[in-house]
FIKOLKOL-637866 format. One record per residue (C-alpha): residue number from 0; z, x, y. Coordinates in Angstrom, 1 decimal. Layout:
<mivexs>
{resi: NUM&w: Z&u: X&v: Y};
...
</mivexs>
This chain:
<mivexs>
{resi: 0&w: 28.6&u: -24.9&v: -4.3};
{resi: 1&w: 26.5&u: -22.9&v: -6.8};
{resi: 2&w: 25.4&u: -24.6&v: -10.0};
{resi: 3&w: 24.9&u: -23.1&v: -13.4};
{resi: 4&w: 21.1&u: -22.9&v: -12.5};
{resi: 5&w: 21.9&u: -20.8&v: -9.4};
{resi: 6&w: 21.0&u: -23.6&v: -7.0};
{resi: 7&w: 23.0&u: -24.5&v: -3.9};
{resi: 8&w: 24.0&u: -28.2&v: -3.8};
{resi: 9&w: 25.5&u: -28.4&v: -0.3};
{resi: 10&w: 24.1&u: -30.8&v: 2.2};
{resi: 11&w: 23.3&u: -27.9&v: 4.7};
{resi: 12&w: 20.9&u: -26.2&v: 2.3};
{resi: 13&w: 17.5&u: -26.8&v: 3.6};
{resi: 14&w: 15.6&u: -24.1&v: 1.7};
{resi: 15&w: 15.5&u: -22.3&v: -1.7};
{resi: 16&w: 14.3&u: -19.1&v: -0.1};
{resi: 17&w: 14.1&u: -17.7&v: 3.3};
{resi: 18&w: 11.6&u: -14.8&v: 3.9};
{resi: 19&w: 12.2&u: -12.6&v: 6.9};
{resi: 20&w: 8.8&u: -11.0&v: 7.8};
{resi: 21&w: 5.5&u: -12.7&v: 7.2};
{resi: 22&w: 3.0&u: -9.9&v: 6.8};
{resi: 23&w: 1.4&u: -8.8&v: 3.5};
{resi: 24&w: 4.6&u: -8.7&v: 1.3};
{resi: 25&w: 6.3&u: -11.6&v: 3.0};
{resi: 26&w: 3.5&u: -14.0&v: 3.3};
{resi: 27&w: 2.4&u: -13.2&v: -0.2};
{resi: 28&w: 6.0&u: -13.9&v: -1.5};
{resi: 29&w: 6.2&u: -17.2&v: 0.4};
{resi: 30&w: 2.7&u: -18.2&v: -0.8};
{resi: 31&w: 3.6&u: -17.6&v: -4.5};
{resi: 32&w: 7.1&u: -19.3&v: -4.3};
{resi: 33&w: 5.6&u: -22.3&v: -2.5};
{resi: 34&w: 3.0&u: -22.6&v: -5.1};
{resi: 35&w: 5.8&u: -22.9&v: -7.8};
{resi: 36&w: 7.3&u: -25.8&v: -5.9};
{resi: 37&w: 10.2&u: -23.9&v: -4.0};
{resi: 38&w: 11.2&u: -24.9&v: -0.6};
{resi: 39&w: 10.3&u: -21.8&v: 1.5};
{resi: 40&w: 10.8&u: -20.8&v: 5.1};
{resi: 41&w: 9.0&u: -17.6&v: 6.3};
{resi: 42&w: 9.9&u: -16.3&v: 9.8};
{resi: 43&w: 8.4&u: -13.4&v: 11.9};
{resi: 44&w: 8.7&u: -12.0&v: 15.3};
{resi: 45&w: 4.9&u: -11.7&v: 15.7};
{resi: 46&w: 2.3&u: -14.4&v: 16.3};
{resi: 47&w: -0.7&u: -14.3&v: 14.0};
{resi: 48&w: -3.3&u: -12.9&v: 14.1};
{resi: 49&w: -1.7&u: -9.6&v: 15.2};
{resi: 50&w: -2.3&u: -6.0&v: 14.5};
{resi: 51&w: 0.1&u: -3.4&v: 13.0};
{resi: 52&w: -0.1&u: 0.3&v: 11.9};
{resi: 53&w: -1.8&u: 0.3&v: 8.5};
{resi: 54&w: -3.7&u: 2.4&v: 6.0};
{resi: 55&w: -6.1&u: -0.6&v: 5.6};
{resi: 56&w: -7.1&u: 0.0&v: 2.0};
{resi: 57&w: -6.4&u: -2.6&v: -0.6};
{resi: 58&w: -6.8&u: -0.7&v: -3.9};
{resi: 59&w: -8.5&u: -2.4&v: -6.8};
{resi: 60&w: -5.3&u: -3.8&v: -8.4};
{resi: 61&w: -4.5&u: -5.5&v: -5.1};
{resi: 62&w: -8.0&u: -6.8&v: -4.7};
{resi: 63&w: -7.7&u: -8.2&v: -8.3};
{resi: 64&w: -4.6&u: -10.0&v: -7.3};
{resi: 65&w: -6.1&u: -11.5&v: -4.1};
{resi: 66&w: -9.0&u: -12.7&v: -6.2};
{resi: 67&w: -6.7&u: -14.3&v: -8.8};
{resi: 68&w: -4.9&u: -16.1&v: -6.0};
{resi: 69&w: -8.2&u: -17.4&v: -4.6};
{resi: 70&w: -7.9&u: -15.4&v: -1.3};
{resi: 71&w: -10.5&u: -12.7&v: -1.6};
{resi: 72&w: -13.2&u: -14.7&v: 0.3};
{resi: 73&w: -10.8&u: -14.9&v: 3.3};
{resi: 74&w: -11.1&u: -11.3&v: 4.3};
{resi: 75&w: -13.9&u: -11.9&v: 6.6};
{resi: 76&w: -16.9&u: -9.6&v: 6.7};
{resi: 77&w: -15.0&u: -6.5&v: 5.5};
{resi: 78&w: -17.4&u: -5.1&v: 2.8};
{resi: 79&w: -16.2&u: -4.1&v: -0.6};
{resi: 80&w: -16.4&u: -0.4&v: -1.4};
{resi: 81&w: -17.2&u: 0.3&v: -5.1};
{resi: 82&w: -18.1&u: 4.0&v: -4.8};
{resi: 83&w: -16.2&u: 6.9&v: -3.3};
{resi: 84&w: -17.2&u: 10.5&v: -2.3};
{resi: 85&w: -14.3&u: 12.9&v: -2.8};
{resi: 86&w: -14.9&u: 16.1&v: -0.8};
{resi: 87&w: -12.7&u: 19.1&v: -1.1};
{resi: 88&w: -13.3&u: 22.9&v: -0.9};
{resi: 89&w: -12.9&u: 23.1&v: -4.8};
{resi: 90&w: -15.5&u: 20.3&v: -5.5};
{resi: 91&w: -17.4&u: 17.3&v: -4.2};
{resi: 92&w: -17.3&u: 14.3&v: -6.5};
{resi: 93&w: -19.1&u: 11.0&v: -6.2};
{resi: 94&w: -18.4&u: 8.1&v: -8.4};
{resi: 95&w: -17.3&u: 4.6&v: -9.0};
{resi: 96&w: -14.0&u: 3.0&v: -9.9};
{resi: 97&w: -13.4&u: 2.0&v: -13.6};
{resi: 98&w: -14.3&u: -1.5&v: -14.7};
{resi: 99&w: -16.4&u: -2.3&v: -11.6};
{resi: 100&w: -13.2&u: -2.1&v: -9.4};
{resi: 101&w: -13.6&u: -2.1&v: -5.6};
{resi: 102&w: -11.6&u: -1.2&v: -2.5};
{resi: 103&w: -11.4&u: -3.6&v: 0.4};
{resi: 104&w: -10.3&u: -2.3&v: 3.9};
{resi: 105&w: -9.8&u: -5.3&v: 6.2};
{resi: 106&w: -8.2&u: -5.3&v: 9.5};
{resi: 107&w: -4.6&u: -6.4&v: 9.4};
{resi: 108&w: -5.5&u: -9.1&v: 12.0};
{resi: 109&w: -7.6&u: -10.6&v: 9.3};
{resi: 110&w: -5.6&u: -9.9&v: 6.1};
{resi: 111&w: -2.1&u: -11.0&v: 7.5};
{resi: 112&w: -3.4&u: -14.1&v: 9.1};
{resi: 113&w: -5.2&u: -15.1&v: 5.9};
{resi: 114&w: -2.0&u: -14.8&v: 3.8};
{resi: 115&w: 0.1&u: -16.6&v: 6.5};
{resi: 116&w: -2.5&u: -19.5&v: 6.5};
{resi: 117&w: -2.4&u: -19.5&v: 2.7};
{resi: 118&w: 1.4&u: -19.7&v: 2.6};
{resi: 119&w: 1.3&u: -22.7&v: 5.0};
{resi: 120&w: -1.5&u: -24.4&v: 2.9};
{resi: 121&w: 0.8&u: -23.9&v: -0.2};
{resi: 122&w: 3.7&u: -25.7&v: 1.5};
{resi: 123&w: 5.8&u: -22.9&v: 3.0};
{resi: 124&w: 7.1&u: -23.4&v: 6.5};
{resi: 125&w: 6.2&u: -20.5&v: 8.6};
{resi: 126&w: 7.8&u: -19.9&v: 12.1};
{resi: 127&w: 6.0&u: -17.3&v: 14.2};
{resi: 128&w: 7.6&u: -15.6&v: 17.2};
{resi: 129&w: 11.0&u: -16.2&v: 15.7};
{resi: 130&w: 13.5&u: -13.4&v: 15.6};
{resi: 131&w: 16.4&u: -13.2&v: 13.2};
{resi: 132&w: 19.7&u: -12.0&v: 15.0};
{resi: 133&w: 22.0&u: -11.9&v: 12.1};
{resi: 134&w: 22.5&u: -12.9&v: 8.5};
{resi: 135&w: 24.8&u: -15.7&v: 7.5};
{resi: 136&w: 27.4&u: -14.7&v: 4.8};
{resi: 137&w: 29.6&u: -17.0&v: 2.7};
{resi: 138&w: 31.9&u: -15.9&v: -0.1};
{resi: 139&w: 30.6&u: -12.3&v: -0.1};
{resi: 140&w: 26.9&u: -13.2&v: -0.4};
{resi: 141&w: 24.0&u: -13.8&v: 2.0};
{resi: 142&w: 23.7&u: -17.6&v: 2.5};
{resi: 143&w: 21.1&u: -17.8&v: 5.4};
{resi: 144&w: 20.0&u: -16.5&v: 8.8};
{resi: 145&w: 20.7&u: -17.1&v: 12.4};
{resi: 146&w: 17.9&u: -16.6&v: 15.0};
{resi: 147&w: 15.7&u: -18.3&v: 17.5};
{resi: 148&w: 12.2&u: -18.4&v: 19.1};
{resi: 149&w: 11.8&u: -17.0&v: 22.6};
{resi: 150&w: 13.9&u: -19.0&v: 25.1};
{resi: 151&w: 15.2&u: -21.2&v: 22.3};
{resi: 152&w: 18.8&u: -21.7&v: 21.1};
{resi: 153&w: 20.2&u: -19.9&v: 18.1};
{resi: 154&w: 19.7&u: -21.9&v: 14.9};
{resi: 155&w: 21.2&u: -21.4&v: 11.5};
{resi: 156&w: 19.1&u: -21.8&v: 8.3};
{resi: 157&w: 20.6&u: -21.7&v: 4.9};
{resi: 158&w: 19.0&u: -20.8&v: 1.6};
{resi: 159&w: 19.8&u: -19.7&v: -2.0};
{resi: 160&w: 18.2&u: -16.4&v: -1.3};
{resi: 161&w: 17.1&u: -14.4&v: 1.8};
{resi: 162&w: 14.2&u: -12.0&v: 1.2};
{resi: 163&w: 13.7&u: -9.1&v: 3.5};
{resi: 164&w: 10.0&u: -8.4&v: 3.9};
{resi: 165&w: 10.5&u: -6.9&v: 7.4};
{resi: 166&w: 9.1&u: -3.4&v: 6.8};
{resi: 167&w: 10.2&u: 0.1&v: 6.3};
{resi: 168&w: 12.9&u: -0.3&v: 9.2};
{resi: 169&w: 14.1&u: -3.5&v: 7.6};
{resi: 170&w: 16.8&u: -5.4&v: 9.6};
{resi: 171&w: 17.7&u: -7.2&v: 6.4};
{resi: 172&w: 18.1&u: -3.9&v: 4.4};
{resi: 173&w: 20.4&u: -2.5&v: 7.2};
{resi: 174&w: 22.4&u: -5.7&v: 7.3};
{resi: 175&w: 23.2&u: -5.8&v: 3.6};
{resi: 176&w: 23.7&u: -2.0&v: 3.5};
{resi: 177&w: 21.0&u: -1.4&v: 0.9};
{resi: 178&w: 21.4&u: 2.3&v: 0.2};
{resi: 179&w: 18.1&u: 4.2&v: -0.3};
{resi: 180&w: 17.4&u: 6.3&v: -3.3};
{resi: 181&w: 14.7&u: 8.7&v: -4.3};
{resi: 182&w: 14.7&u: 9.4&v: -0.6};
{resi: 183&w: 12.6&u: 12.3&v: 0.8};
{resi: 184&w: 12.2&u: 13.3&v: 4.5};
{resi: 185&w: 8.9&u: 12.4&v: 6.2};
{resi: 186&w: 6.1&u: 14.9&v: 5.4};
{resi: 187&w: 3.1&u: 13.6&v: 7.5};
{resi: 188&w: 1.8&u: 12.1&v: 10.6};
{resi: 189&w: -1.3&u: 9.9&v: 10.7};
{resi: 190&w: -3.8&u: 9.0&v: 13.3};
{resi: 191&w: -6.8&u: 6.6&v: 13.1};
{resi: 192&w: -9.2&u: 4.4&v: 15.0};
{resi: 193&w: -12.4&u: 2.4&v: 14.6};
{resi: 194&w: -15.9&u: 3.4&v: 15.3};
{resi: 195&w: -19.1&u: 1.5&v: 15.9};
{resi: 196&w: -22.5&u: 3.0&v: 14.9};
{resi: 197&w: -21.0&u: 5.2&v: 12.1};
{resi: 198&w: -22.5&u: 3.5&v: 9.0};
{resi: 199&w: -21.2&u: 4.5&v: 5.5};
{resi: 200&w: -22.6&u: 3.6&v: 2.1};
{resi: 201&w: -19.5&u: 4.7&v: 0.2};
{resi: 202&w: -15.8&u: 5.3&v: 0.9};
{resi: 203&w: -15.0&u: 8.9&v: 1.8};
{resi: 204&w: -12.0&u: 11.0&v: 1.0};
{resi: 205&w: -11.8&u: 14.4&v: 2.5};
{resi: 206&w: -9.1&u: 16.9&v: 1.5};
{resi: 207&w: -8.6&u: 20.3&v: 3.1};
{resi: 208&w: -5.5&u: 22.6&v: 3.2};
{resi: 209&w: -3.3&u: 21.0&v: 5.9};
{resi: 210&w: -5.5&u: 17.9&v: 6.3};
{resi: 211&w: -6.7&u: 14.6&v: 4.7};
{resi: 212&w: -9.2&u: 12.2&v: 6.1};
{resi: 213&w: -10.5&u: 8.8&v: 4.9};
{resi: 214&w: -13.5&u: 6.8&v: 6.0};
{resi: 215&w: -14.0&u: 3.2&v: 5.0};
{resi: 216&w: -15.9&u: 0.2&v: 6.4};
{resi: 217&w: -13.9&u: -2.7&v: 7.9};
{resi: 218&w: -14.5&u: -6.0&v: 9.7};
{resi: 219&w: -16.9&u: -6.4&v: 12.6};
{resi: 220&w: -19.3&u: -3.7&v: 11.4};
{resi: 221&w: -16.7&u: -1.1&v: 12.3};
{resi: 222&w: -15.8&u: 1.9&v: 10.3};
{resi: 223&w: -12.1&u: 3.1&v: 10.0};
{resi: 224&w: -11.7&u: 6.8&v: 10.3};
{resi: 225&w: -8.2&u: 8.1&v: 9.4};
{resi: 226&w: -6.6&u: 11.5&v: 9.4};
{resi: 227&w: -3.2&u: 12.7&v: 8.3};
{resi: 228&w: -1.6&u: 16.2&v: 8.3};
{resi: 229&w: 1.8&u: 17.9&v: 7.9};
{resi: 230&w: 4.5&u: 16.5&v: 10.2};
{resi: 231&w: 5.2&u: 20.0&v: 11.5};
{resi: 232&w: 2.0&u: 20.0&v: 13.5};
{resi: 233&w: 2.7&u: 16.6&v: 15.2};
{resi: 234&w: 3.8&u: 17.9&v: 18.5};
{resi: 235&w: 0.8&u: 20.1&v: 18.9};
{resi: 236&w: -1.5&u: 17.2&v: 17.8};
{resi: 237&w: -0.2&u: 14.7&v: 20.2};
{resi: 238&w: -0.6&u: 17.2&v: 23.2};
{resi: 239&w: -4.2&u: 16.1&v: 23.1};
{resi: 240&w: -4.5&u: 13.7&v: 20.3};
{resi: 241&w: -8.1&u: 12.6&v: 20.8};
{resi: 242&w: -9.4&u: 16.2&v: 21.0};
{resi: 243&w: -7.3&u: 17.2&v: 17.9};
{resi: 244&w: -8.4&u: 14.1&v: 16.0};
{resi: 245&w: -12.1&u: 15.1&v: 16.5};
{resi: 246&w: -11.4&u: 18.8&v: 15.6};
{resi: 247&w: -9.8&u: 17.6&v: 12.3};
{resi: 248&w: -12.9&u: 15.6&v: 11.6};
{resi: 249&w: -15.0&u: 18.7&v: 12.3};
{resi: 250&w: -13.3&u: 20.5&v: 9.3};
{resi: 251&w: -14.7&u: 17.7&v: 7.0};
{resi: 252&w: -18.3&u: 18.6&v: 6.6};
{resi: 253&w: -20.5&u: 16.7&v: 9.0};
{resi: 254&w: -18.0&u: 13.9&v: 9.6};
{resi: 255&w: -17.2&u: 15.1&v: 13.1};
{resi: 256&w: -21.0&u: 15.0&v: 14.0};
{resi: 257&w: -21.4&u: 11.6&v: 12.5};
{resi: 258&w: -18.4&u: 10.0&v: 14.5};
{resi: 259&w: -19.6&u: 11.6&v: 17.7};
{resi: 260&w: -22.9&u: 9.9&v: 17.2};
{resi: 261&w: -21.2&u: 6.6&v: 17.3};
{resi: 262&w: -18.8&u: 5.0&v: 19.8};
{resi: 263&w: -15.1&u: 4.7&v: 19.6};
{resi: 264&w: -14.3&u: 0.9&v: 19.6};
{resi: 265&w: -10.5&u: 1.0&v: 20.1};
{resi: 266&w: -7.7&u: 3.2&v: 21.1};
{resi: 267&w: -6.4&u: 5.9&v: 18.8};
{resi: 268&w: -3.2&u: 4.9&v: 16.9};
{resi: 269&w: -1.0&u: 7.7&v: 15.8};
{resi: 270&w: 2.4&u: 7.7&v: 14.2};
{resi: 271&w: 4.9&u: 10.2&v: 12.7};
{resi: 272&w: 7.1&u: 7.4&v: 11.4};
{resi: 273&w: 6.2&u: 7.8&v: 7.7};
{resi: 274&w: 9.4&u: 7.8&v: 5.6};
{resi: 275&w: 9.7&u: 8.0&v: 1.8};
{resi: 276&w: 12.5&u: 6.0&v: 0.1};
{resi: 277&w: 13.3&u: 3.4&v: -2.5};
{resi: 278&w: 15.8&u: 0.6&v: -1.9};
{resi: 279&w: 17.5&u: -1.7&v: -4.4};
{resi: 280&w: 15.3&u: -4.8&v: -4.7};
{resi: 281&w: 18.3&u: -7.3&v: -4.7};
{resi: 282&w: 22.0&u: -7.9&v: -4.2};
{resi: 283&w: 24.3&u: -11.0&v: -3.7};
{resi: 284&w: 22.1&u: -13.6&v: -2.1};
{resi: 285&w: 19.4&u: -11.1&v: -0.8};
{resi: 286&w: 16.1&u: -9.5&v: -2.1};
{resi: 287&w: 13.8&u: -6.8&v: -0.6};
{resi: 288&w: 10.0&u: -6.8&v: -1.0};
{resi: 289&w: 7.2&u: -4.5&v: 0.1};
{resi: 290&w: 8.0&u: -1.7&v: 2.6};
{resi: 291&w: 11.5&u: -3.1&v: 3.0};
{resi: 292&w: 12.1&u: -2.0&v: -0.6};
{resi: 293&w: 9.7&u: 0.8&v: -1.2};
{resi: 294&w: 8.0&u: 3.0&v: 1.5};
{resi: 295&w: 5.9&u: 6.1&v: 0.7};
{resi: 296&w: 3.7&u: 8.4&v: 2.6};
{resi: 297&w: 0.3&u: 6.5&v: 3.3};
{resi: 298&w: -1.8&u: 9.5&v: 2.3};
{resi: 299&w: -2.3&u: 7.8&v: -1.1};
{resi: 300&w: -3.0&u: 4.4&v: 0.6};
{resi: 301&w: -1.0&u: 2.4&v: -1.9};
{resi: 302&w: 1.1&u: 0.4&v: 0.5};
{resi: 303&w: -0.8&u: -3.0&v: 0.5};
{resi: 304&w: -1.5&u: -3.0&v: -3.2};
{resi: 305&w: 2.1&u: -2.1&v: -3.9};
{resi: 306&w: 3.3&u: -4.9&v: -1.6};
{resi: 307&w: 1.1&u: -7.5&v: -3.4};
{resi: 308&w: 2.2&u: -6.3&v: -6.8};
{resi: 309&w: 6.0&u: -6.4&v: -5.6};
{resi: 310&w: 5.5&u: -9.9&v: -4.1};
{resi: 311&w: 4.1&u: -11.3&v: -7.4};
{resi: 312&w: 6.9&u: -9.7&v: -9.4};
{resi: 313&w: 9.7&u: -10.8&v: -7.1};
{resi: 314&w: 8.3&u: -14.3&v: -6.8};
{resi: 315&w: 8.1&u: -14.7&v: -10.6};
{resi: 316&w: 11.7&u: -13.5&v: -10.9};
{resi: 317&w: 13.0&u: -15.7&v: -8.2};
{resi: 318&w: 11.2&u: -18.7&v: -9.6};
{resi: 319&w: 12.7&u: -18.0&v: -13.1};
{resi: 320&w: 16.1&u: -17.5&v: -11.8};
{resi: 321&w: 16.4&u: -20.4&v: -9.5};
{resi: 322&w: 14.6&u: -22.6&v: -11.8};
{resi: 323&w: 17.2&u: -21.9&v: -14.5};
{resi: 324&w: 14.9&u: -20.2&v: -17.0};
{resi: 325&w: 17.2&u: -17.3&v: -17.1};
{resi: 326&w: 20.2&u: -16.0&v: -15.0};
{resi: 327&w: 19.1&u: -15.1&v: -11.4};
{resi: 328&w: 20.8&u: -11.7&v: -11.7};
{resi: 329&w: 19.0&u: -10.8&v: -14.9};
{resi: 330&w: 15.6&u: -11.9&v: -13.6};
{resi: 331&w: 16.0&u: -9.8&v: -10.4};
{resi: 332&w: 17.4&u: -6.8&v: -12.3};
{resi: 333&w: 14.4&u: -6.9&v: -14.6};
{resi: 334&w: 12.1&u: -7.1&v: -11.6};
{resi: 335&w: 13.7&u: -4.0&v: -10.0};
{resi: 336&w: 13.3&u: -2.0&v: -13.3};
{resi: 337&w: 9.7&u: -3.0&v: -13.6};
{resi: 338&w: 9.1&u: -2.1&v: -9.9};
{resi: 339&w: 10.6&u: 1.3&v: -10.2};
{resi: 340&w: 8.8&u: 2.0&v: -13.5};
{resi: 341&w: 5.5&u: 1.1&v: -12.1};
{resi: 342&w: 5.8&u: 3.0&v: -8.8};
{resi: 343&w: 7.4&u: 6.2&v: -10.2};
{resi: 344&w: 4.5&u: 8.4&v: -11.1};
{resi: 345&w: 2.5&u: 7.4&v: -8.0};
{resi: 346&w: 5.5&u: 7.9&v: -5.8};
{resi: 347&w: 5.7&u: 11.5&v: -7.1};
{resi: 348&w: 2.0&u: 12.1&v: -6.9};
{resi: 349&w: 2.0&u: 10.8&v: -3.3};
{resi: 350&w: 4.7&u: 13.3&v: -2.3};
{resi: 351&w: 2.6&u: 16.1&v: -3.9};
{resi: 352&w: -0.4&u: 14.9&v: -1.8};
{resi: 353&w: 1.6&u: 15.0&v: 1.3};
{resi: 354&w: 2.1&u: 18.7&v: 1.0};
{resi: 355&w: -1.6&u: 19.0&v: 2.0};
{resi: 356&w: -2.0&u: 22.1&v: -0.2};
{resi: 357&w: -3.9&u: 22.4&v: -3.5};
{resi: 358&w: -2.8&u: 25.2&v: -5.7};
{resi: 359&w: -5.0&u: 27.3&v: -8.2};
{resi: 360&w: -4.5&u: 24.9&v: -11.0};
{resi: 361&w: -5.6&u: 21.8&v: -9.0};
{resi: 362&w: -8.6&u: 23.6&v: -7.8};
{resi: 363&w: -9.7&u: 24.7&v: -11.3};
{resi: 364&w: -9.1&u: 21.1&v: -12.5};
{resi: 365&w: -11.5&u: 19.8&v: -9.8};
{resi: 366&w: -14.0&u: 22.5&v: -10.5};
{resi: 367&w: -14.1&u: 21.8&v: -14.2};
{resi: 368&w: -14.4&u: 18.0&v: -13.5};
{resi: 369&w: -17.4&u: 18.7&v: -11.2};
{resi: 370&w: -19.1&u: 21.1&v: -13.6};
{resi: 371&w: -18.8&u: 18.6&v: -16.5};
{resi: 372&w: -20.8&u: 16.0&v: -14.6};
{resi: 373&w: -19.5&u: 13.1&v: -16.6};
{resi: 374&w: -19.3&u: 9.9&v: -14.7};
{resi: 375&w: -16.7&u: 8.5&v: -17.0};
{resi: 376&w: -14.3&u: 11.4&v: -16.2};
{resi: 377&w: -15.0&u: 11.0&v: -12.3};
{resi: 378&w: -14.2&u: 7.2&v: -12.8};
{resi: 379&w: -11.0&u: 8.1&v: -14.5};
{resi: 380&w: -10.1&u: 10.3&v: -11.5};
{resi: 381&w: -10.7&u: 7.7&v: -9.0};
{resi: 382&w: -8.9&u: 5.2&v: -11.2};
{resi: 383&w: -5.9&u: 7.3&v: -10.9};
{resi: 384&w: -6.2&u: 7.7&v: -7.2};
{resi: 385&w: -6.6&u: 3.9&v: -6.8};
{resi: 386&w: -3.6&u: 3.0&v: -9.0};
{resi: 387&w: -5.7&u: 1.5&v: -11.9};
{resi: 388&w: -4.3&u: 4.1&v: -14.2};
{resi: 389&w: -0.9&u: 5.8&v: -14.0};
{resi: 390&w: -1.6&u: 9.2&v: -12.4};
{resi: 391&w: 0.4&u: 10.9&v: -15.2};
{resi: 392&w: -2.0&u: 9.6&v: -17.8};
{resi: 393&w: -4.9&u: 11.5&v: -16.1};
{resi: 394&w: -3.3&u: 14.5&v: -14.4};
{resi: 395&w: -1.8&u: 16.0&v: -17.5};
{resi: 396&w: -2.3&u: 18.9&v: -20.0};
{resi: 397&w: -4.4&u: 16.8&v: -22.2};
{resi: 398&w: -7.0&u: 16.1&v: -19.6};
{resi: 399&w: -6.9&u: 19.7&v: -18.4};
{resi: 400&w: -7.5&u: 21.0&v: -22.0};
{resi: 401&w: -10.4&u: 18.5&v: -22.6};
{resi: 402&w: -12.1&u: 19.7&v: -19.3};
{resi: 403&w: -11.5&u: 23.2&v: -20.1};
{resi: 404&w: -12.9&u: 22.8&v: -23.6};
{resi: 405&w: -16.0&u: 21.2&v: -22.3};
{resi: 406&w: -16.5&u: 23.9&v: -19.7};
{resi: 407&w: -16.1&u: 26.6&v: -22.5};
{resi: 408&w: -18.5&u: 24.8&v: -24.7};
{resi: 409&w: -21.0&u: 24.6&v: -21.8};
{resi: 410&w: -20.7&u: 28.3&v: -21.1};
{resi: 411&w: -21.2&u: 29.2&v: -24.8};
{resi: 412&w: -24.3&u: 27.0&v: -24.9};
{resi: 413&w: -25.7&u: 28.5&v: -21.8};
{resi: 414&w: -25.3&u: 32.0&v: -23.2};
{resi: 415&w: -26.9&u: 31.2&v: -26.4};
{resi: 416&w: -29.9&u: 29.6&v: -24.6};
{resi: 417&w: -30.4&u: 32.7&v: -22.4};
{resi: 418&w: -30.0&u: 35.4&v: -25.2};
{resi: 419&w: -33.4&u: 36.9&v: -26.0};
{resi: 420&w: -34.9&u: 36.1&v: -29.4};
{resi: 421&w: -34.6&u: 38.7&v: -32.2};
{resi: 422&w: -37.5&u: 37.3&v: -34.0};
</mivexs>
């Protein structure tokens, strides 16, 4: 039975929370819940370390969370990136992140494994190569899972809550019929691989009409080079993916030449499966976290940082609800509102980036920013791209007027300085 504190008192209840999926969002949720003393089971079909399609970048807010959780030193030799070069036809900008922030771009074989190990060390039980076949329902709510390891017998595990952390095509979300909202059709495809002998001293973001590219250092002395473009061009791209990938890099200054001077270390990974949707964060006996709850185009590279933020918020809500500090439904409802409020501006900004087209206003904005040559303004720009500052607090009329006024003042000063003297 359920008590006033939302805890199950039946003999068959082995766990407080079961987490389905143990990559970034799932392992982080399990870690944080276990650290608060909850009995946690996390299951995943994969065996770690294992790879998965990824944007790689952990934006500064996510880096700060990993540091706060004591995990930043577990990312291996992936260097931190404190400066970025933004290259577009309208302007080329080079600068740092606000407040000394940094991006890390670890391989998922490293990041996911580190989080799984940390969850285990915190007391969570983690079962690898364990597949969930169905959810267990009792009294109109989710009460557990049924699944097995390869060749094993089906087992039923029960918990007060089941958390779906199983990605954008979440089995849990489908099973509970979590209806998506703010849904937009896929707009992009993405392709990336790793290169040896392509050293970089800063991160690089290249924007062209119909194309975006990113270059960041990762583990093993390799450089991750990523391109994305409108989904309409996917069939033509995959007809000769490697040649078209290199042709895309040739549009980004000398990037194509620098990559060809190195050596491709692994196969090219390409995917058109880049949906945009938001799902409810909770329902009777279930929660969704990470990509299972919110998926958006990776062109803005927010996925990992969003997953870490979501895990922290959800874990806090679950601990408060199951611990009796507040009603569980209220705690989870507040978490969902906070999640949606935090992601809203970046979600809209990302959908705009995924059009791969900059209009006259955007080009004028960037030119004015470049002409001002103010490092603080460039830092604010990169802070908006990185999720340090809500994008609507930078890309707004106030900023545009400030840049326009500075440009006008500069023009007036220049004209006065070049006028011939009348004395």
